[in-house]
NUFI-822418 format. One record per residue (C-alpha): residue number from 1; x, y, z. Coordinates in steps of 0.02 Angstrom, whole numbers, plus 50000, padded with zeros to 5 digits. Layout:
i/xx/yy/zz
NUM/X/Y/Z;
...
REM end
This chain:
i/xx/yy/zz
1/49993/50002/49993;
2/50076/50166/49954;
3/50060/50300/50073;
4/50062/50494/50049;
5/50065/50639/50163;
6/49952/50801/50116;
7/49960/50948/50211;
8/49939/51142/50194;
9/50047/51279/50258;
10/49964/51424/50342;
11/50068/51550/50244;
12/49979/51485/50093;
13/49797/51521/50155;
14/49722/51695/50127;
15/49541/51762/50176;
16/49451/51677/50056;
17/49465/51594/49866;
18/49343/51598/49732;
19/49218/51673/49843;
20/49219/51547/49984;
21/49279/51588/50163;
22/49453/51510/50212;
23/49450/51594/50392;
24/49467/51472/50537;
25/49295/51432/50606;
26/49236/51370/50782;
27/49079/51289/50831;
28/49045/51348/51017;
29/48926/51199/51074;
30/48871/51176/51256;
31/48927/51188/51425;
32/48920/51051/51548;
33/48945/51036/51746;
34/48884/51214/51762;
35/48782/51246/51926;
36/48732/51418/51963;
37/48734/51384/52165;
38/48919/51367/52163;
39/48936/51548/52125;
40/48819/51629/52242;
41/48969/51656/52367;
42/49028/51858/52334;
43/49166/51917/52452;
44/49145/51793/52585;
45/48949/51821/52597;
46/48800/51732/52497;
47/48710/51834/52377;
48/48565/51753/52310;
49/48575/51879/52159;
50/48751/51820/52116;
51/48756/51729/51963;
52/48590/51792/51929;
53/48601/51852/51755;
54/48596/51766/51580;
55/48770/51667/51574;
56/48867/51700/51421;
57/49036/51645/51354;
58/49169/51791/51295;
59/49317/51745/51196;
60/49461/51839/51110;
61/49627/51795/51027;
62/49779/51788/51130;
63/49973/51804/51098;
64/50081/51692/51200;
65/50248/51804/51191;
66/50344/51902/51318;
67/50208/52041/51319;
68/50123/52125/51463;
69/49964/52126/51348;
70/49919/51953/51289;
71/49743/52009/51217;
72/49754/52031/51029;
73/49581/52110/50948;
74/49419/52144/51032;
75/49322/52043/51150;
76/49167/51948/51081;
77/49021/51856/51167;
78/48896/51739/51137;
79/48731/51696/51226;
80/48643/51520/51259;
81/48497/51457/51165;
82/48408/51378/51322;
83/48383/51427/51502;
84/48535/51439/51623;
85/48464/51300/51733;
86/48474/51165/51605;
87/48619/51072/51598;
88/48707/51058/51480;
89/48695/51237/51430;
90/48674/51255/51227;
91/48759/51381/51127;
92/48769/51305/50965;
93/48838/51457/50878;
94/48972/51473/50758;
95/49105/51605/50757;
96/49247/51644/50636;
97/49424/51704/50694;
98/49448/51875/50614;
99/49612/51823/50542;
100/49668/51708/50412;
101/49775/51552/50432;
102/49934/51659/50344;
103/49922/51807/50487;
104/49900/51673/50636;
105/50075/51632/50704;
106/50112/51481/50810;
107/50110/51598/50963;
108/49940/51639/50944;
109/49788/51559/51046;
110/49604/51577/51098;
111/49550/51626/51272;
112/49361/51579/51331;
113/49288/51655/51478;
114/49111/51597/51572;
115/49025/51773/51618;
116/48880/51818/51709;
117/48817/51962/51827;
118/48782/52005/52022;
119/48683/52124/52096;
120/48729/52216/52265;
121/48690/52390/52338;
122/48824/52463/52208;
123/48712/52408/52055;
124/48741/52271/51929;
125/48916/52206/51904;
126/48998/52091/51793;
127/49046/51912/51871;
128/49176/51807/51802;
129/49143/51623/51825;
130/49276/51529/51746;
131/49402/51534/51594;
132/49534/51441/51495;
133/49654/51463/51340;
134/49709/51355/51216;
135/49838/51383/51077;
136/49789/51377/50901;
137/49930/51265/50849;
138/49958/51096/50949;
139/50138/51053/50991;
140/50171/50974/50814;
141/50128/51159/50755;
142/49966/51088/50661;
143/49819/51199/50670;
144/49682/51123/50791;
145/49540/51023/50704;
146/49397/50917/50771;
147/49308/50927/50954;
148/49380/50993/51119;
149/49311/50976/51289;
150/49395/51126/51369;
151/49406/51132/51556;
152/49346/51298/51631;
153/49453/51337/51783;
154/49368/51434/51918;
155/49393/51616/51949;
156/49307/51664/52121;
157/49461/51650/52202;
158/49535/51819/52093;
159/49476/51996/52126;
160/49449/52014/51927;
161/49370/52177/51873;
162/49379/52173/51675;
163/49394/52040/51547;
164/49580/52097/51514;
165/49625/52064/51691;
166/49549/51882/51661;
167/49635/51844/51513;
168/49803/51888/51596;
169/49766/51798/51750;
170/49708/51647/51640;
171/49889/51645/51539;
172/50000/51689/51705;
173/49922/51552/51803;
174/49940/51438/51655;
175/49747/51393/51648;
176/49764/51274/51494;
177/49587/51208/51422;
178/49652/51027/51400;
179/49597/50933/51560;
180/49772/50869/51593;
181/49741/50815/51764;
182/49607/50697/51697;
183/49729/50578/51607;
184/49596/50451/51552;
185/49476/50584/51485;
186/49615/50683/51411;
187/49671/50505/51310;
188/49504/50471/51269;
189/49466/50646/51184;
190/49630/50646/51086;
191/49594/50472/51024;
192/49424/50523/50971;
193/49502/50681/50872;
194/49621/50566/50786;
195/49473/50454/50727;
196/49374/50605/50666;
197/49511/50675/50572;
198/49550/50489/50486;
199/49709/50475/50569;
200/49669/50285/50608;
201/49630/50151/50487;
202/49435/50113/50491;
203/49386/49943/50566;
204/49226/49853/50594;
205/49243/49890/50768;
206/49237/50074/50767;
207/49050/50085/50796;
208/49056/49975/50944;
209/49199/50071/51009;
210/49119/50243/50990;
211/48964/50177/51081;
212/49066/50147/51240;
213/49172/50301/51225;
214/49044/50428/51214;
215/48957/50387/51375;
216/49120/50347/51477;
217/49168/50528/51409;
218/49019/50602/51489;
219/49038/50500/51652;
220/49221/50560/51676;
221/49172/50743/51643;
222/49031/50744/51770;
223/49117/50643/51896;
224/49253/50772/51894;
225/49144/50902/51963;
226/49225/51024/51843;
227/49149/51132/51698;
228/49177/51088/51519;
229/49150/51192/51366;
230/49125/51093/51208;
231/49206/51184/51061;
232/49231/51103/50871;
233/49376/51181/50776;
234/49333/51179/50577;
235/49443/51214/50439;
236/49326/51348/50390;
237/49137/51397/50374;
238/49144/51358/50184;
239/49232/51184/50228;
240/49178/51126/50400;
241/49219/50945/50359;
242/49384/50961/50272;
243/49516/50885/50400;
244/49682/50933/50304;
245/49818/50970/50425;
246/49863/51150/50413;
247/50056/51166/50458;
248/50113/51325/50523;
249/50245/51411/50411;
250/50307/51586/50427;
251/50230/51702/50283;
252/50347/51724/50121;
253/50334/51897/50041;
254/50289/51908/49874;
255/50217/51736/49844;
256/50051/51722/49786;
257/49962/51560/49788;
258/49811/51495/49673;
259/49676/51401/49756;
260/49610/51290/49631;
261/49454/51179/49695;
262/49399/51105/49866;
263/49472/50937/49818;
264/49640/51008/49764;
265/49778/51082/49877;
266/49849/51249/49848;
267/49957/51262/49701;
268/50134/51342/49742;
269/50300/51344/49640;
270/50423/51257/49751;
271/50565/51354/49667;
272/50494/51513/49734;
273/50484/51465/49903;
274/50609/51409/50048;
275/50605/51242/50111;
276/50457/51207/50230;
277/50457/51206/50406;
278/50352/51034/50465;
279/50316/50953/50615;
280/50435/50816/50589;
281/50586/50949/50583;
282/50550/50984/50767;
283/50652/50846/50837;
284/50808/50885/50741;
285/50781/51070/50786;
286/50785/51036/50972;
287/50929/50923/50955;
288/51040/51048/50849;
289/50994/51212/50934;
290/51011/51171/51116;
291/51145/51224/51251;
292/51240/51071/51236;
293/51298/51110/51058;
294/51366/51281/51108;
295/51540/51217/51139;
296/51548/51114/50984;
297/51473/51269/50876;
298/51604/51376/50939;
299/51755/51276/50868;
300/51657/51256/50691;
301/51759/51333/50549;
302/51676/51331/50377;
303/51770/51246/50228;
304/51783/51347/50063;
305/51609/51297/49998;
306/51516/51342/50155;
307/51610/51505/50180;
308/51550/51570/50015;
309/51382/51514/50060;
310/51383/51613/50216;
311/51451/51758/50129;
312/51313/51753/49994;
313/51198/51743/50138;
314/51248/51889/50233;
315/51290/51998/50079;
316/51117/51971/50009;
317/51038/52135/50073;
318/50883/52191/50169;
319/50715/52100/50133;
320/50795/51927/50084;
321/50697/51776/50161;
322/50797/51659/50246;
323/50765/51480/50224;
324/50757/51354/50365;
325/50909/51263/50296;
326/51003/51440/50284;
327/50956/51484/50455;
328/51007/51323/50518;
329/51174/51355/50430;
330/51194/51531/50502;
331/51152/51471/50667;
332/51300/51330/50673;
333/51434/51450/50617;
334/51362/51606/50723;
335/51517/51609/50832;
336/51622/51606/50676;
337/51538/51749/50593;
338/51528/51853/50763;
339/51707/51846/50748;
340/51751/51862/50571;
341/51600/51961/50501;
342/51534/52052/50653;
343/51451/52209/50561;
344/51378/52120/50402;
345/51322/51957/50486;
346/51215/52032/50636;
347/51058/52056/50551;
348/51063/51899/50456;
349/51104/51809/50624;
350/50952/51877/50723;
351/50853/51818/50563;
352/50913/51650/50600;
353/50846/51648/50788;
354/50678/51584/50819;
355/50613/51698/50963;
356/50467/51600/50998;
357/50592/51470/51107;
358/50651/51546/51252;
359/50808/51428/51254;
360/50862/51496/51093;
361/50841/51687/51146;
362/50946/51655/51302;
363/51084/51595/51184;
364/51067/51748/51073;
365/51075/51869/51209;
366/51232/51783/51281;
367/51320/51802/51103;
368/51253/51967/51077;
369/51346/52031/51243;
370/51503/51979/51164;
371/51457/52054/50988;
372/51422/52228/51062;
373/51600/52255/51094;
374/51634/52198/50901;
375/51657/52341/50773;
376/51464/52366/50736;
377/51424/52546/50664;
378/51275/52629/50710;
379/51226/52637/50535;
380/51233/52439/50529;
381/51095/52419/50666;
382/50964/52521/50578;
383/50887/52360/50484;
384/50857/52299/50674;
385/50721/52442/50680;
386/50629/52389/50526;
387/50467/52291/50548;
388/50549/52126/50514;
389/50628/52124/50681;
390/50508/52143/50829;
391/50574/52068/50968;
392/50631/52173/51095;
393/50811/52091/51114;
394/50844/52147/50922;
395/50769/52325/50951;
396/50843/52370/51110;
397/51017/52301/51054;
398/51004/52421/50898;
399/50972/52563/51012;
400/51111/52522/51122;
401/51224/52540/50976;
402/51138/52712/50905;
403/51192/52793/51071;
404/51367/52788/51008;
405/51317/52889/50862;
406/51363/53076/50835;
407/51213/53206/50849;
408/51263/53238/50655;
409/51236/53060/50609;
410/51074/53041/50715;
411/50999/53197/50613;
412/51038/53113/50444;
413/50914/52971/50477;
414/50804/53048/50616;
415/50651/53044/50510;
416/50680/52843/50498;
417/50709/52829/50665;
418/50541/52914/50712;
419/50460/52797/50572;
420/50527/52650/50657;
421/50416/52694/50826;
422/50282/52603/50700;
423/50361/52426/50737;
424/50386/52460/50922;
425/50280/52375/51045;
426/50145/52512/51039;
427/50052/52437/51204;
428/50216/52475/51299;
429/50233/52644/51217;
430/50064/52681/51274;
431/50068/52626/51458;
432/50234/52716/51493;
433/50226/52891/51537;
434/50404/52907/51625;
435/50518/53055/51579;
436/50698/53008/51535;
437/50837/53086/51615;
438/50961/53195/51523;
439/51117/53131/51452;
440/51079/52963/51544;
441/51209/52938/51650;
442/51099/52831/51774;
443/51040/52747/51618;
444/51212/52704/51563;
445/51262/52643/51728;
446/51112/52535/51739;
447/51144/52459/51573;
448/51328/52453/51590;
449/51301/52367/51781;
450/51191/52237/51676;
451/51319/52194/51547;
452/51460/52186/51688;
453/51358/52068/51778;
454/51323/51959/51621;
455/51504/51963/51575;
456/51537/51897/51750;
457/51420/51749/51714;
458/51504/51719/51560;
459/51635/51610/51626;
460/51496/51501/51718;
461/51459/51333/51623;
462/51317/51356/51487;
463/51203/51243/51584;
464/51206/51341/51755;
465/51166/51495/51667;
466/51015/51411/51583;
467/50950/51357/51745;
468/50951/51523/51810;
469/50771/51532/51744;
470/50640/51397/51728;
471/50647/51293/51567;
472/50541/51355/51441;
473/50500/51524/51516;
474/50507/51682/51406;
475/50633/51801/51423;
476/50574/51952/51545;
477/50614/52137/51517;
478/50731/52113/51675;
479/50841/51985/51579;
480/50872/52081/51430;
481/51046/52179/51471;
482/50994/52327/51360;
483/50877/52439/51451;
484/50843/52592/51333;
485/50699/52578/51215;
486/50686/52684/51057;
487/50571/52807/51131;
488/50674/52836/51268;
489/50833/52858/51167;
490/50753/52999/51049;
491/50676/53096/51182;
492/50848/53087/51275;
493/50941/53146/51122;
494/50802/53283/51085;
495/50848/53347/51247;
496/51033/53358/51238;
497/51030/53477/51073;
498/50889/53597/51014;
499/50931/53554/50839;
500/50889/53375/50851;
501/50722/53428/50968;
502/50664/53543/50830;
503/50667/53393/50682;
504/50607/53271/50824;
505/50450/53390/50859;
506/50408/53415/50685;
507/50429/53241/50623;
508/50305/53179/50776;
509/50197/53317/50734;
510/50196/53265/50538;
511/50139/53093/50597;
512/50005/53142/50735;
513/49933/53264/50613;
514/49758/53222/50572;
515/49787/53230/50369;
516/49941/53106/50372;
517/49875/52938/50303;
518/49907/52829/50455;
519/49796/52723/50560;
520/49704/52803/50709;
521/49795/52681/50826;
522/49973/52725/50745;
523/49921/52917/50760;
524/49893/52884/50955;
525/50060/52806/50975;
526/50147/52952/50889;
527/50034/53082/50994;
528/50078/52994/51151;
529/50268/52996/51108;
530/50256/53188/51062;
531/50173/53222/51226;
532/50302/53131/51332;
533/50439/53219/51234;
534/50354/53396/51271;
535/50335/53352/51457;
536/50518/53295/51468;
537/50560/53466/51414;
538/50433/53575/51507;
539/50493/53463/51674;
540/50682/53512/51642;
541/50803/53632/51654;
542/50768/53810/51624;
543/50856/53793/51442;
544/50720/53641/51414;
545/50577/53746/51462;
546/50635/53881/51335;
547/50647/53736/51203;
548/50478/53706/51244;
549/50411/53871/51226;
550/50500/53896/51053;
551/50422/53737/50985;
552/50249/53788/51029;
553/50283/53951/50956;
554/50349/53876/50809;
555/50174/53796/50785;
556/50094/53956/50810;
557/50194/54029/50668;
558/50165/53899/50548;
559/49984/53896/50577;
560/49971/54079/50572;
561/50057/54080/50413;
562/49961/53951/50354;
563/49791/54041/50371;
564/49868/54187/50287;
565/49917/54103/50142;
566/49748/54011/50126;
567/49662/54175/50137;
568/49761/54228/49984;
569/49734/54081/49892;
570/49525/54092/49920;
571/49539/54248/49806;
572/49506/54209/49630;
573/49607/54351/49555;
574/49754/54349/49447;
575/49927/54307/49521;
576/49994/54485/49521;
577/49829/54537/49629;
578/49861/54386/49742;
579/50035/54453/49770;
580/49980/54630/49830;
581/49839/54546/49948;
582/49993/54435/50008;
583/50112/54584/50049;
584/49974/54699/50128;
585/49924/54550/50238;
586/50095/54538/50292;
587/50119/54717/50333;
588/49963/54713/50440;
589/49974/54545/50528;
590/50153/54498/50493;
591/50209/54572/50660;
592/50094/54459/50744;
593/50150/54311/50675;
594/50324/54337/50758;
595/50280/54419/50902;
596/50360/54310/51045;
597/50466/54346/51197;
598/50617/54312/51092;
599/50666/54285/50919;
600/50590/54120/50860;
601/50716/53981/50784;
602/50656/53942/50609;
603/50595/53755/50594;
604/50689/53727/50435;
605/50850/53771/50497;
606/50836/53809/50693;
607/51015/53899/50696;
608/50920/54048/50604;
609/50812/54162/50712;
610/50666/54241/50654;
611/50636/54436/50705;
612/50502/54479/50556;
613/50447/54429/50386;
614/50500/54561/50244;
615/50334/54597/50167;
616/50399/54704/50014;
617/50497/54560/49954;
618/50347/54414/49971;
619/50319/54348/49792;
620/50195/54194/49730;
621/50268/54081/49598;
622/50195/54050/49428;
623/50152/53863/49471;
624/49996/53790/49500;
625/49984/53780/49678;
626/50071/53972/49668;
627/50190/53932/49833;
628/50245/54089/49927;
629/50430/54151/49918;
630/50458/54230/50090;
631/50611/54330/50174;
632/50634/54305/50339;
633/50731/54432/50433;
634/50849/54396/50591;
635/50866/54530/50730;
636/51051/54562/50642;
637/50966/54586/50483;
638/51021/54427/50403;
639/50888/54354/50272;
640/50834/54175/50250;
641/50724/54146/50105;
642/50601/54008/50100;
643/50466/53931/49999;
644/50307/53905/50089;
645/50198/53774/49992;
646/50011/53731/50008;
647/49928/53596/49921;
648/50059/53471/49885;
649/50140/53325/49990;
650/50316/53360/50018;
651/50376/53216/50116;
652/50426/53133/49963;
653/50554/53277/49912;
654/50596/53269/50101;
655/50646/53079/50097;
656/50734/53104/49902;
657/50843/53254/49969;
658/50888/53156/50146;
659/50945/53003/50033;
660/51042/53121/49915;
661/51120/53207/50079;
662/51160/53037/50142;
663/51248/52977/49978;
664/51337/53131/49987;
665/51410/53095/50158;
666/51445/52916/50111;
667/51537/52982/49971;
668/51633/53112/50059;
669/51715/52981/50172;
670/51786/52898/50029;
671/51857/53059/49949;
672/51718/53091/49837;
673/51671/53284/49884;
674/51542/53310/49739;
675/51486/53488/49828;
676/51309/53451/49795;
677/51171/53557/49845;
678/51040/53453/49944;
679/50930/53594/50008;
680/50818/53571/50159;
681/50626/53513/50135;
682/50515/53512/50304;
683/50341/53445/50271;
684/50232/53528/50414;
685/50080/53406/50346;
686/50039/53302/50196;
687/49954/53471/50115;
688/50089/53606/50171;
689/50284/53637/50209;
690/50442/53741/50183;
691/50569/53718/50054;
692/50730/53802/50067;
693/50756/53918/49935;
694/50929/53918/49841;
695/50952/54060/49718;
696/50985/53985/49549;
697/50912/53992/49367;
698/50834/53840/49267;
699/50960/53789/49141;
700/50829/53803/49005;
701/50819/53985/49045;
702/51018/53986/49037;
703/51001/53900/48867;
704/50863/54036/48800;
705/50944/54184/48867;
706/51138/54156/48866;
707/51174/54020/48742;
708/51279/53924/48863;
709/51319/53884/49038;
710/51499/53968/49008;
711/51438/54128/48964;
712/51317/54137/49103;
713/51452/54097/49231;
714/51564/54219/49147;
715/51438/54373/49160;
716/51414/54311/49357;
717/51593/54296/49400;
718/51704/54377/49258;
719/51883/54357/49270;
720/52000/54464/49151;
721/52169/54377/49198;
722/52101/54190/49187;
723/52095/54117/49005;
724/51909/54069/49033;
725/51872/54240/49096;
726/51805/54151/49239;
727/51841/54157/49415;
728/51935/53983/49461;
729/51818/53942/49618;
730/51665/53960/49513;
731/51731/53858/49380;
732/51795/53725/49507;
733/51617/53730/49591;
734/51537/53683/49430;
735/51657/53565/49386;
736/51624/53478/49548;
737/51429/53476/49536;
738/51449/53408/49360;
739/51523/53256/49407;
740/51598/53130/49523;
741/51770/53158/49622;
742/51940/53093/49609;
743/52101/53175/49651;
744/52211/53281/49564;
745/52295/53152/49452;
746/52142/53119/49368;
747/52184/53279/49265;
748/52291/53206/49129;
749/52161/53056/49100;
750/52035/53191/49059;
751/52124/53338/48980;
752/52286/53313/48872;
753/52420/53426/48970;
754/52484/53492/48808;
755/52324/53581/48782;
756/52314/53762/48845;
757/52161/53717/48948;
758/52261/53583/49027;
759/52409/53685/49052;
760/52302/53801/49148;
761/52207/53694/49264;
762/52379/53610/49301;
763/52465/53778/49330;
764/52314/53831/49448;
765/52320/53659/49542;
766/52136/53628/49568;
767/52115/53519/49717;
768/52004/53393/49620;
769/51919/53382/49450;
770/51766/53287/49422;
771/51745/53274/49230;
772/51808/53326/49067;
773/51781/53519/49072;
774/51709/53519/48897;
775/51552/53503/48993;
776/51570/53690/49025;
777/51572/53735/48838;
778/51402/53658/48808;
779/51288/53756/48694;
780/51134/53657/48744;
781/51177/53592/48913;
782/51112/53419/48951;
783/51072/53319/49111;
784/51222/53357/49231;
785/51333/53201/49272;
786/51353/53249/49471;
787/51176/53183/49511;
788/51195/53051/49360;
789/51225/52898/49483;
790/51105/52948/49623;
791/50954/52994/49529;
792/50994/52831/49424;
793/50984/52735/49588;
794/50835/52810/49654;
795/50746/52800/49496;
796/50705/52997/49488;
797/50592/53030/49343;
798/50532/53177/49233;
799/50698/53255/49221;
800/50708/53399/49096;
801/50799/53571/49085;
802/50663/53665/49186;
803/50694/53559/49344;
804/50884/53567/49352;
805/50946/53730/49417;
806/51122/53822/49401;
807/51186/53951/49548;
808/51284/54104/49516;
809/51428/54002/49602;
810/51409/53886/49463;
811/51330/53734/49574;
812/51202/53624/49480;
813/51054/53556/49590;
814/50882/53452/49547;
815/50732/53514/49606;
816/50540/53424/49596;
817/50558/53254/49645;
818/50370/53198/49607;
819/50428/53043/49523;
820/50541/52916/49590;
821/50575/52731/49601;
822/50554/52711/49398;
823/50395/52805/49397;
824/50395/52929/49247;
825/50261/53019/49153;
826/50375/53027/48995;
827/50378/52881/48885;
828/50515/52756/48841;
829/50626/52868/48975;
830/50807/52806/48975;
831/50871/52755/49141;
832/51033/52869/49120;
833/51013/53006/49005;
834/51140/53091/48917;
835/51097/53217/48775;
836/51165/53218/48603;
837/51259/53403/48628;
838/51337/53337/48798;
839/51412/53172/48700;
840/51468/53293/48551;
841/51550/53410/48669;
842/51658/53260/48725;
843/51711/53230/48551;
844/51592/53078/48527;
845/51545/52933/48609;
846/51710/52841/48551;
847/51838/52954/48629;
848/51947/52912/48779;
849/51864/53076/48853;
850/51683/52995/48854;
851/51766/52822/48919;
852/51851/52917/49060;
853/51696/53002/49098;
854/51602/52833/49121;
855/51739/52761/49219;
856/51718/52902/49351;
857/51528/52883/49354;
858/51547/52695/49383;
859/51682/52717/49528;
860/51540/52818/49617;
861/51424/52688/49593;
862/51518/52557/49654;
863/51570/52664/49812;
864/51370/52685/49849;
865/51344/52507/49808;
866/51447/52452/49955;
867/51325/52529/50068;
868/51170/52475/49975;
869/51115/52385/50132;
870/51107/52560/50218;
871/50991/52635/50084;
872/50884/52492/50072;
873/50850/52498/50262;
874/50808/52694/50254;
875/50694/52661/50120;
876/50612/52511/50218;
877/50588/52615/50372;
878/50472/52741/50277;
879/50372/52606/50172;
880/50231/52635/50294;
881/50221/52814/50293;
882/50107/52844/50149;
883/50228/52911/50044;
884/50166/52922/49860;
885/50279/52819/49758;
886/50352/52709/49898;
887/50164/52673/49965;
888/50105/52613/49792;
889/50198/52453/49820;
890/50326/52453/49950;
891/50404/52268/49898;
892/50415/52350/49719;
893/50508/52505/49765;
894/50646/52397/49873;
895/50673/52275/49734;
896/50686/52420/49618;
897/50827/52495/49710;
898/50902/52326/49738;
899/50897/52282/49549;
900/50989/52464/49523;
901/51119/52418/49635;
902/51134/52251/49560;
903/51161/52154/49719;
904/51133/51985/49652;
905/51283/52003/49531;
906/51476/52023/49562;
907/51554/52188/49577;
908/51627/52170/49403;
909/51469/52118/49322;
910/51375/52271/49412;
911/51498/52379/49362;
912/51472/52325/49172;
913/51297/52341/49177;
914/51279/52514/49244;
915/51408/52555/49099;
916/51305/52481/48983;
917/51149/52577/49034;
918/51268/52745/48998;
919/51306/52677/48836;
920/51125/52629/48791;
921/51066/52808/48828;
922/51182/52864/48682;
923/51054/52779/48564;
924/50894/52863/48655;
925/50818/52965/48519;
926/50651/52993/48608;
927/50732/53098/48754;
928/50786/53235/48632;
929/50627/53245/48561;
930/50541/53258/48724;
931/50642/53389/48778;
932/50623/53495/48631;
933/50431/53473/48646;
934/50443/53517/48834;
935/50548/53685/48801;
936/50427/53733/48670;
937/50256/53665/48735;
938/50287/53680/48915;
939/50107/53739/48961;
940/50015/53681/48819;
941/49871/53583/48844;
942/49902/53477/48691;
943/50078/53415/48755;
944/50018/53229/48777;
945/49963/53222/48589;
946/50109/53319/48523;
947/50215/53196/48622;
948/50121/53041/48540;
949/50150/53106/48392;
950/50328/53133/48405;
951/50359/52961/48447;
952/50272/52894/48298;
953/50388/52993/48198;
954/50534/52934/48308;
955/50477/52758/48272;
956/50459/52782/48075;
957/50657/52861/48079;
958/50705/52695/48155;
959/50618/52592/48029;
REM end
């Protein structure tokens, strides 16, 4: 006889298929052994009105995890179909669990509570009679199916006020629903379930046996004197008689499963999935990841083949799924990885830990104690704050490393750290109202003492350390040596420097704003953190109280400015009339915006203090939303020009410019100083915000009015004694912003020393030269090369001469990042764009000059590629913020950046691929036509039609 094993995996089962429900279904059938007279004693006195109301059963989903709040989801209740005095009490009601199998992890359970009411002099009160819990998956990680008789443990000895108190009491006192004390009853029920599921081979004796078993079960139940709730676990409401095992398996991102028919199993391409976890691996798992294997694992050294596999796993980048086999491999060589690859292997090691097993968690903590002294940079632990790592050990270890970061580094990724609060334990955040101490000396000492104690125990045998806590018990907060959580860390760093306090306040304010596209629960968390932060400032020193006042005054200033500009926009007049109205309002009401006890730090740049707003220089731009250009005046008379925009979501521009600023910092550490101009954008809400104004002119205007960039710069910074008629500093700044950097020896690779220009540059000894200087002579300037790599990696779209600016100092910069990550309104937009004039200025695509330019761009690309995981982590931390092009498909956004970095290839192949994209742009005809159309018909309503017509002409030319 041929045997076959058929099962489903929980990760493959969604809410429904072909219109039929696949949600787990439970039938709550009856209650036996219930005697109302047993519950008439209240507070030691007989009360005839106790247990007087109608008996009912309340239930909720629970999480058996190291949390202080175990309830997950709301409470629900069902009422009986008969009078309470009957035995059994019948319910006969089916309930659906609100979560699909794929969302129900193996630490989920269900809690049942038998309730009634009693009446005393104080009125009518709830009375909790009995309760129990049951894990949804059994010890073999198979979802429960068939009939259960759940023992309801008495609750009259506990003073419980609410249902939440009941569920905590039930779990804390281990009130399991299975009647383990009644061995015969438990055994008979277990055998009956197996027979129902078809796990036994049917015989002619089954009917006779069942006729004896049923009465025996009832006899044992009534003889025990206990209450039993009969429930029946069914596969789903649509398939109540389907007895196929549902084995727990973690969800795999990006895999879609098709349900074919009732009789067929879910169809999955096994090549797309990692190895499945099944119950038969449980014993192997316990044997290979226990305390007895630690000494063996410490001595493990991988061979060449295994080492290559380990390197591939730890270099795969954020978001990759770790299969059970690969996780087991990482675990076996964890000590080797901690010594040889402490920074790159950290996140992968924590992925391999099965956090639901306390023994593994204890081993992971012990290893992390030694890991903390290794060379792990603060940037490397940002990944541990993403949604993938939810265990407090991971997140608090990450915070412990972030404490080593400077204020400048924290400011670089402060927005992402605020977004990481979404993935913290929200119940713990809302429960805590403690104000952190400034500087954290006591916190440092406490954490240091915890680590010293841990190190003191490091010399003890592994077995003795493991016995300090009961076997199988979860890791409590006191057992984690890192005490600082992310909220405490952010508040403490915010109290240390006003610049960080300023941005932290506005980032929290943004997420708590009513228009921000987040769930109400998440907004409550951000609001609570904001209140804690403001309370910490208000209860601090005199300086902190002044900061508290400044931040509140900033909000008044921004709200007042918003209201003033809204009144201007409500006028249906033309732009010039609106500008006069704006100036008039600023003259009459401008002083009230800044009427505070002391000059107000500007939210965009808190180092600048606002004394007043210059009304005469205020203006409105010609764009659709007509943003206002304002001049803020400091007490010393200095000006700070800023754009205040209403009607657009500036968060995407804010994130892109932050990423560009981070890339610039990374390249500067590797001797690449691009002299970029990543201006500051601060979104005050999803509908308004500030943009730092940088004086510049569009390249389209330069080309139209001056004819070339060189002529424009010669007029702004003339020099009679220099051959180009241009000041050397301006020329150097332009060259830096046009391309990537190398040191001075690159000059003879770009410009032949025998040429006059080459001799001039060598004589002047520019500190660095980015690309060939023939860019300075372009008659029709193309897309600059300085942002070439960055815009390619981020997939910035809609690039044309109207959103590339040139400052009088010769620096190029981009504006308007409305399209990123591959989204582009232009048809057939190339990944890397080089105009025909730019290529001809190099002497053509086959010249050594152009090849040198490509080499420099590739060098910068490879430098950023080595930090790809940092940029992927930064992107992943904002994927749930509702930012337009990221929120469309977060997985697609992450995969887009990974594809641009070409992480699945070697460095040589990645460089070749990027270079090929540059050469492919040479053949692109459509972008040239599109640029001409955009210039001539910038505001034409027929632009789309003309672009399509031009495309057809280009296609005809190709053929």
